[in-house]
Backbone as CSV, one residue per row, in Angstrom:
resi,resn,N_x,N_y,N_z,CA_x,CA_y,CA_z,C_x,C_y,C_z
1,UNK,14.968,-92.674,37.411,14.883,-91.251,37.602,14.166,-90.992,38.964
2,UNK,14.675,-90.032,39.707,14.081,-89.723,40.977,12.784,-88.960,40.808
3,UNK,11.986,-88.970,41.862,10.742,-88.239,41.840,10.993,-86.737,41.606
4,UNK,12.024,-86.183,42.270,12.387,-84.770,42.083,12.725,-84.508,40.592
5,UNK,13.484,-85.439,39.981,13.816,-85.220,38.570,12.586,-85.133,37.679
6,UNK,11.610,-86.030,37.912,10.397,-85.997,37.114,9.649,-84.697,37.355
7,UNK,9.574,-84.222,38.595,8.924,-82.986,38.923,9.592,-81.820,38.199
8,UNK,10.889,-81.791,38.187,11.641,-80.726,37.544,11.356,-80.753,36.056
9,UNK,11.459,-81.907,35.428,11.282,-81.975,33.970,9.890,-81.512,33.593
10,UNK,8.884,-81.917,34.347,7.498,-81.433,34.026,7.317,-79.976,34.340
11,UNK,7.977,-79.509,35.421,7.797,-78.136,35.848,8.398,-77.092,34.979
12,UNK,9.466,-77.434,34.245,10.097,-76.446,33.412,9.610,-76.345,31.994
13,UNK,8.819,-77.278,31.563,8.323,-77.269,30.184,7.515,-75.969,29.927
14,UNK,7.894,-75.256,28.917,7.194,-74.020,28.547,7.692,-72.769,29.239
15,UNK,8.629,-72.967,30.209,9.166,-71.777,30.897,10.187,-71.143,30.021
16,UNK,10.505,-69.841,30.269,11.615,-69.219,29.563,12.912,-69.666,30.215
17,UNK,14.025,-69.416,29.561,15.339,-69.917,29.984,15.645,-69.514,31.417
18,UNK,15.485,-68.254,31.710,15.859,-67.739,33.076,15.051,-68.443,34.178
19,UNK,13.729,-68.550,33.931,12.853,-69.177,34.940,13.206,-70.658,35.063
20,UNK,13.439,-71.332,33.958,13.771,-72.772,34.002,15.085,-73.001,34.761
21,UNK,16.095,-72.231,34.493,17.413,-72.381,35.239,17.235,-72.132,36.697
22,UNK,16.432,-71.154,37.075,16.191,-70.872,38.504,15.409,-72.025,39.143
23,UNK,14.458,-72.589,38.411,13.639,-73.704,38.928,14.551,-74.925,39.183
24,UNK,15.418,-75.210,38.217,16.360,-76.305,38.347,17.292,-76.116,39.562
25,UNK,17.819,-74.930,39.680,18.766,-74.607,40.737,18.049,-74.718,42.138
26,UNK,16.814,-74.333,42.224,16.049,-74.381,43.455,16.006,-75.842,43.961
27,UNK,16.017,-76.814,43.097,16.008,-78.226,43.485,17.385,-78.840,43.683
28,UNK,18.377,-77.963,43.685,19.779,-78.453,43.914,20.418,-79.170,42.768
29,UNK,19.871,-79.000,41.583,20.495,-79.616,40.413,21.175,-78.577,39.582
30,UNK,21.963,-79.034,38.613,22.678,-78.112,37.705,21.995,-78.223,36.371
31,UNK,22.266,-77.273,35.501,21.582,-77.276,34.182,22.582,-76.835,33.121
32,UNK,22.185,-77.178,31.892,22.886,-76.658,30.697,21.924,-76.651,29.559
33,UNK,22.103,-75.656,28.717,21.324,-75.546,27.513,22.071,-76.278,26.404
34,UNK,21.404,-77.233,25.765,22.031,-77.992,24.699,21.618,-77.533,23.283
35,UNK,20.513,-76.761,23.230,20.085,-76.244,21.920,19.240,-74.997,22.166
36,UNK,19.543,-74.006,21.298,18.707,-72.765,21.246,18.224,-72.684,19.779
37,UNK,16.948,-72.862,19.579,16.344,-72.842,18.220,17.110,-73.860,17.357
38,UNK,17.734,-73.430,16.286,18.439,-74.373,15.362,19.889,-74.509,15.718
39,UNK,20.378,-73.859,16.790,21.794,-73.894,17.147,22.061,-74.864,18.284
40,UNK,22.755,-75.981,17.903,23.159,-76.964,18.934,24.425,-76.490,19.641
41,UNK,24.524,-76.755,20.876,25.680,-76.387,21.688,26.574,-77.592,21.828
42,UNK,27.852,-77.415,21.686,28.781,-78.535,21.824,28.872,-78.888,23.327
43,UNK,28.584,-80.176,23.611,28.504,-80.640,25.018,29.311,-81.942,25.154
44,UNK,29.703,-82.210,26.359,30.316,-83.500,26.639,29.195,-84.561,26.673
45,UNK,29.558,-85.809,26.527,28.574,-86.893,26.483,28.498,-87.637,27.834
46,UNK,29.116,-87.096,28.868,29.073,-87.749,30.156,27.628,-87.640,30.736
47,UNK,27.271,-88.652,31.528,25.964,-88.667,32.165,26.080,-88.243,33.601
48,UNK,25.294,-87.266,34.015,25.285,-86.802,35.404,23.850,-86.787,35.891
49,UNK,23.591,-87.505,36.932,22.228,-87.594,37.450,21.720,-86.283,38.021
50,UNK,22.599,-85.379,38.401,22.192,-84.096,38.977,22.108,-82.990,37.942
51,UNK,22.224,-83.301,36.622,22.175,-82.302,35.594,20.926,-82.442,34.747
52,UNK,20.324,-81.288,34.398,19.168,-81.233,33.486,19.641,-80.502,32.223
53,UNK,19.484,-81.232,31.086,19.816,-80.660,29.794,18.502,-80.092,29.199
54,UNK,18.558,-78.848,28.733,17.316,-78.280,28.190,17.548,-77.777,26.749
55,UNK,16.476,-77.862,25.995,16.437,-77.362,24.616,15.398,-76.265,24.575
56,UNK,15.709,-75.187,23.848,14.834,-74.039,23.774,14.401,-73.740,22.317
57,UNK,13.160,-73.343,22.209,12.655,-72.871,20.919,11.945,-71.533,21.195
58,UNK,12.351,-70.486,20.522,11.795,-69.154,20.728,11.887,-68.772,22.179
59,UNK,12.986,-69.184,22.876,13.210,-68.760,24.252,12.509,-69.596,25.311
60,UNK,11.744,-70.606,24.903,10.947,-71.424,25.847,11.454,-72.866,25.817
61,UNK,11.425,-73.512,26.977,11.879,-74.916,27.057,10.868,-75.821,26.341
62,UNK,11.386,-76.600,25.383,10.532,-77.482,24.640,10.948,-78.953,24.859
63,UNK,12.133,-79.157,25.438,12.573,-80.525,25.747,13.546,-80.424,26.917
64,UNK,13.449,-81.405,27.788,14.382,-81.463,28.927,14.619,-82.959,29.320
65,UNK,15.820,-83.249,29.709,16.128,-84.589,30.168,17.265,-84.562,31.164
66,UNK,17.321,-85.516,32.055,18.372,-85.660,33.033,19.557,-86.256,32.345
67,UNK,20.720,-85.792,32.663,21.920,-86.372,32.102,23.020,-85.456,32.047
């Protein structure tokens, strides 16, 4: 994982969805929400180094990973 990726993952924890997506975009990466509370989103299983997958609880990022 690149240094930028680690910075992004740490930087978005606890942010709301809008702020997290803007933060990710600022670093030239793409994003997708894979879970909102108890609702999982159907996603492809392909791995992309430039994509950040985020999970939200009560509107805040609680988990993030590159892929």
